[in-house]
N, C-alpha and C positions, 0 to 999 in steps of 0.2 A: 115304513121306517123313515124316521125324521132325519133329514140331512142337516149336519152341523156346519154352519158358515165359518170359514177360517179367516181370521184377521191377518192380511198380508202386509199391513203397514210397517211393522218392525223390519220385515225382510226387505221391503223397498228402501227404507231408510238405511239399512246396512249396506245395500248395494251402492246407494248414493254416496255414503261416507267413504266407502272404499275407493270410488272414482275420485272423489275430492282429495283424499289423502294421497293417492298416487300422483295426480297431476300437480298438487301443491308442493310435494317434496321431491318427487323423482325427476322433474323437468328443470330444476333450478340451475344446477352447476355441474352435473355429472361428476359428483365427488367420488362416486364409487369407481374403482378400477384404475384411477390414475397411478402411474408408477412414480417411484422416487419419493423423496421427502418433500413435505409441504413447504412452499416458499413463504417467507414472512410477509405479512400484510403491509402494504404501503399506503400511499394516498389513494384517493379515488381513482380507479383505473378508467381513464377516458380513452376509449379505443379510437376516437376520432381526433386525437390531438394533432395540431397542425405543424407549423414550421418549427425548426429547431430554435429553442430559446435558451436562456442561460439562467442558472441559479444565481442568486445575489453573489457579488464578488467576495463577500465575507465567508471564508471556508467554514467557520464555526456556525455562522448564521444560516448557511445553506443547509444545515442539518435541521430539517423539520422533523416531525415524528418519523418520517421515513428514514432519514439519515441515521437516526440513533440505532437502527437495526444492524448497521454494519459492524462486524466484529473487527477490532483493530489488533494487528499483530503485536505481540510482545506486551500485551496489556498487563499491568500490575496494579497493586492497590494505590489509589490516589489519596487515601486518607492520611491525615497527619501533615506536618509541615514538610515542605519540599526544600532540600538542600542541594545547591549546585557547588561542587568542589572543582575549582578552576586552577589548572596547573600550567606553568610555563616551563617549556623545555629549557634546561639550563646549559645546554651544550654550547661550545664555542662557535659552532656554525650558525647560531642565532644572532650573533652580534651585529651582522650587517643590516638586519631589519631595524635595529634600534638606534642607528646613527642619526642624530638630529632630534629636535623636540617634537615634531608633528608628522612622523611617517605614517603612511597608510596602515602599517601594522599596528602602531600604537593607537591610532584613531579607531580602528575596527575592534581591537580588543576592548578598548574603553566603551565603544558602542554596545558590544555584547553585554558587558557588566551593567551598563546603564539600563538596557532593555530588560535584563533579568530583574532589576530593582523596580523600575517604573511601570512595567506592564503586568505586575502581579504574577510573574512566572516563578520566581524563587522567593521563599520565605527567608532563607539565609544563604549567604555566599561565603565559602571558604576559599582563601587564596593561598597559593604556594608555588614552589619551584620543584622540579624533579630532574634527577640525573642518576647518580649512584644511589640516591635515596630521596625520599620526599622531605622537603624543608618547608614547613608551614610559614607563611608570611603573616596572615591574620585569619582567624576563624570568626564567623559571624561579623564580617567586615561591614562597617558603616559606609555611607556615601563618601565621607571624607577620607576614609582609609582606602577605598577603591581609587579615588583620585591620586592619593599618595603612591599607591602601587604602580599606576601608569606613569606617574611623573618620575619615578625612580627606576623605570625599566631602561637600563643602559649596561654597558660593558662592566663598569665598576661594581654595580649592585650584583650582577651575576657572578662575579669573581668572589665578592665578600660573603655571599650567603652560605658558603660551605657545603653546597650540594654536589660539588664535583663539576668538572668541565670536559668530561671524556666524550668519546664518540657515542652517538645515540643507538644503542641496541634496542630496537623497538619492542621486541618481545618482553625484555626485562622491564622496560619503562611502563608498558601497558599492564604488566602483571602487578606492579606496585600501585598504579593509579586505580585500576578497576577493583582490586582486592581490598582497598582501604576502608570502604564503607558501602556495603551492599545496597543500602536503601537510598543512597544519594545518586544524583546525576553527575557523572564525572566528565570533565572537559579537559583534554590535553591539546595544547597549542604548540605546534612544532613544524619544522620544515619536512619532517618525515622522510629524510634521506636515509636509505639503508646504508649502514656502515658495515662493510664486510671485511675491509682491511687488506684484501688480496686481489684487487683488480675487479674486472667486470664480468666474471664468469657467471653464466646463466645458472649453472648448478649451485653456486654459492648463493645467488639471489633466491633461487627456489628454496634452499635450506632456510633462509631467513623468513620467507613466507610460510614455510612449514612450522617454524617456531611460533609465529604469530597465531597460526591455526591451533596449535597445541594449547597455547595460553587461553585463547578465547573459548575453545571447546571445553576446557576444564571448568572455566567460570560458568558457561552456559549449562553444564550439567548440574551446577549448584542452584542456579536460579535463572529466570528468564529476563532478558533485557534486550533493548533495541540499540542500534548503532546508526548514527547520522554523521556523514562526512561533509564538511563545507570546505570548498577550495577558495582561496583568496590569492591576490598578488599584491606586492608592495615594492616600493623603492628599496634598493639594497646597495649599501656602500661599505666595503670592508673586505675581509678575507673569505674567499670561497674555497672550500676543500674539495678537490677533484677526486671523487671516490673511484672512478674508473682507473685512476693511477695509484690507488692504494689508500687514499685519504691521509689524514694526519698532517703534521706541519710540513712535511716534505712535499706535499702536493698543493699547498696553499697558493692561490692566485689572488692578487689584490685587484679589486674591481671597483669602479665608481659609476654611478648614474645608470645602473641596469635595474631591471625588475626581476623579482624571483617569486615563485609560488610558495605559499605555506598553507597550512590546513588546521582546522579545528575539528577534532573528533569528539563526539558526544556518545557516552555509554550510560544507559539508565533504564529503569522500568518504564514500559511504554506509557502507562498512565501518568507518570511524573514528567515525561518528555512532551506530553500531548499539548500543553499550553504553549510551549515554545514553538512546536511544529505548526500549530494553528496560527500563531502570530506571524511566523515567517510566510505562511501561505497567504495570509491577508496582505502583508506588506510587500510580498515578493522580494524580500531581502533588500528593500530600498534604503533601509537605515544604514547599510554598509557602503563604504566607498570603493572597496577593492574586491567585493564578492564576485565569484565567477561561476561556481557550479555546486551541485549537491548530489549526494548518493545516500540511499537508505538500505538498512538491513534489519530484518526482524523475523521472529519465529511465528509460526501459525499461518493459517489461510483464512482470508476474509470472505464473507458472503455479502456483498453490497446489495442494497435493495434495487430491483430492476423491474421494468414492466414493458410489455409490447405496445407499440403505437403504430398508427397507420400512415404516418408521414413518409414521403419519398419511397413508396412501395413500387415495385415492378411486378406485374402479375396481380393476383388477388388472393385473399384468404380471409378467414374468420378468426377472431381472437376469443378463445375460451375465457370466460370471466370467472374470477377477477383476472385482470391482465398480468398481475404479478405472478400468476402460475406459470407464465412463459410457455403457453400451449397454443400452437397455430393449427387450425383445422381447415379442411377444404382448400388447401393450397393449390394454386394453379399458376403455372409459368406463362409468360408472354413471350412468344417466339423463342422458347428455350431458356429464357432468363427469369429468375425469381429473386426478389430482393425484399427484405423487411428491415424494420428499425426497432431498436431496443433502447429505451431510456434507462440510464444507470446513474446511481449516485457514487461518484468516485472521490468525493471531497474528503472522506475519512481515510483514504489510503495514503501511505507514506511514500509517495513518489511525486516527482515534479511533473509539470504539465507536459513537457516535451516527451517524457517517458510514457505517460499515460496515453497520449494521442498518437503514438507511433505504432501503426498496425504490425510492424515487424516484431514487436515485443509480445504478440499474442499467438496462441496456438488454437487452431480450429481443425475440424475434419478436412481431409484432402480435397473434397469437392466444394468446400465453402471458403470464402475469404472476406476480410473486412475491407470495405471500399473506403470508408472514412470514419473518423471519430471526431465529432464536433462538440465544442463546449456550448452549453445552453446559455444563450445571451439575452433572453427576454424574461426579466423578473416579473412581468405582468401576466405571463401565461400561468394561470392557476393550475392547470392540469399537469404542468411540468415542475411544480414546486417540490423541492426535495430531490430532484434529479439533475445532476450536474452535466452529464454528457449524453450524446446520442450516437449509437453505433449503427452504421448501415452495413448490413451483411448480405452477401450475394452468392448465388450458385448458378451454374449452367447445367447442373445434373441433379435435378430435384428427385429425391427418392420417395417411394410410397409412404414410408414411415422412417424417421431418423431422429436420433438425439444429437442436436448440434451443440457441442460444448464450446465455450469461449474461455480460455485460460490466459491470464496475464502471467508471463514467466518472469522469474527473478533473474535478471541479467545484469552484469556489470556494465555501466554506461560506457559509451565509446570514448567520452572525454578522459576517462581513467587511462586508457591506452595511448591516446594521442598526447597526454600529459606525462607520460612515463618514458624513461630512456635508460639505456645501459652504457651510454657514452656521453659523459658530461665534461669532456676535455676542454671545451671552448665555451666557458660560461658567458662570454659576451655575445655569442651567436644569438640572433633573434629567436630562432626556434628553440635552442637550448634554454633560453631565459624563461620559456613557458613550461619547461619539463622538470621533473623530479626524478633523480636517480633511483631506479628500482621500485617506483611507487606502485606499479601494477601488481607486483609480487606481494606487496603488503595487502592490497585490497583483495586479491585472490585468496590470500590466507584468511582474511575476515569472512569472505563469502563461503569458503569451504567449512569454516567452523559452524556457520548456520546450517549448511547442508548436512554436517555430521549430526546435528541435533534433530533436524526435521527433514527427512528424505524427500517429502513433497515440498518443493520449493516454489510452487505456484503462489503468486501474491493473492489472486482470487480466482474463482471459477464460477461460471454460470452454465446452465443446461437448458436449452430451448428445444421443446418437442415439436417437430414439424411433421404433418401428415397430409397427404392428398385427400384422404377420406374424411368422413364426418366426425370421427371420434378417435383421437390418438390412443386412448386407453383401450377402447373396444377393439380396435384394429390390431393392436400389438400385444395385448395381454392374452395369455393362454388360459386364464382362469374363467373366461366367459362371463365376466361381470356385466351388469346391465348399465352401461354408460348412456350418456345422452345420445339420442338418435337410434337406439336399439329397439327391436320390437318388444312390446310389453307382455311377454309370455306369462309373467307372474300374475298379471291382472286377469288374463284369460283363464288361468287355472282357478283363481279365486272366484270369478264370476260363474264359471261352470259349476263349481262346488255349491255355490248358493242356489243356482237354478235347480241342481239335482236335489238339494235339500227341500226346496219348495214342492217339487214333483213328488218326492217321497212322502211328504206330509199329506198332500192331497190324496194320494192313493191309499194311504193308511186310513184316512178318515172316511 
């Protein structure tokens, strides 16, 4: 009987291609089995990035392709012309800021309007007064009309405009301003002194704050918008109405040569406020003479671009690639201490530098803490382009597998409370000159309104997966997926099947 020779070449090629396919695809990044949502891709993930460097000082320019991935709270449509509607509080309590030709108040209001025009921030500016009602001064104001508005800001013009000179009930005033044109950015300039008319009762102040919350909550249900509060100070000569004594003419005290705080509150769609916010971040408010502080509120939670780097580490670990996945493997502590660094782009966030770099404003698991948050100060470091800050995160209790969350909480800044008082009986007192009656109740009302809309008030959140073993997904997932470092059982089964097929063919022949 003649034996037929079997050609095993196709079988050998099949086995070779199976090996090639497995090692070409299965060893690359361990994509199978990772928990959670995929992180956005950022710049090249250089796991060996060195010292902390800084993104360029221009907050807009620091946004490379990575920066554009951050979702900004309160974003609205940026299409179409942007209108800024700027209103001056017409109450009698504002007269003291207007005494004289060149007070800080007048200069800084003029600076605001000039910046809106010259920096390409506003396409049109509407000017007006507000008290019992809104009284337009000029819509689509020209540069000459802006100058005339500043020049005529005085006691006589506030009396003649017919808007009323009564106490400032902030909830009613805000309702008029915010509700007038939903697509515009509204600016209300005022001393923001709560007028309650019956002394300094904390219950009455709380009621006024509740009224502000009600107004803003109602508007936020209709549309999304952001709020920015700028604090200024200016010389003040005139009558100060002591609210803790009931306000009104009977409480008026004549003062000269003191300074008083006042505020500009901005309300508008996030996309339409963005140019102004970016300009202020670049200039650090240097165009103003009396600027003191800033506070932001907005809806929604951002996801800034972030990546793991190996700088300033304590212990050792491997970074699963790409580093933007935020996965640490083979973590090992050194004498019980483990520390790693995360580069993050915070330049898109609506918070000032002091707030962003204060570890007390962040929430982490109980066994982890933020050691420091450093601005990236080296624009020549290509690996750090698009990342504005570096977080150093530490633990003395390294777990086998843990999700380490980092959440920036939305908190009212401390300056709001130090700048607020319920006793304004001595307006010449150096401390009281820096404080505003009932101001913290106003800001708390604004904060609660955003909390009513969005129960999750975190500004942003990151999630870093840390594991002592070789594969976070393989160690923690119950699904048994074949992540990186697992034994290739699938390959064993396939090769065994091919060998069995060869043996069967030989025996059959």
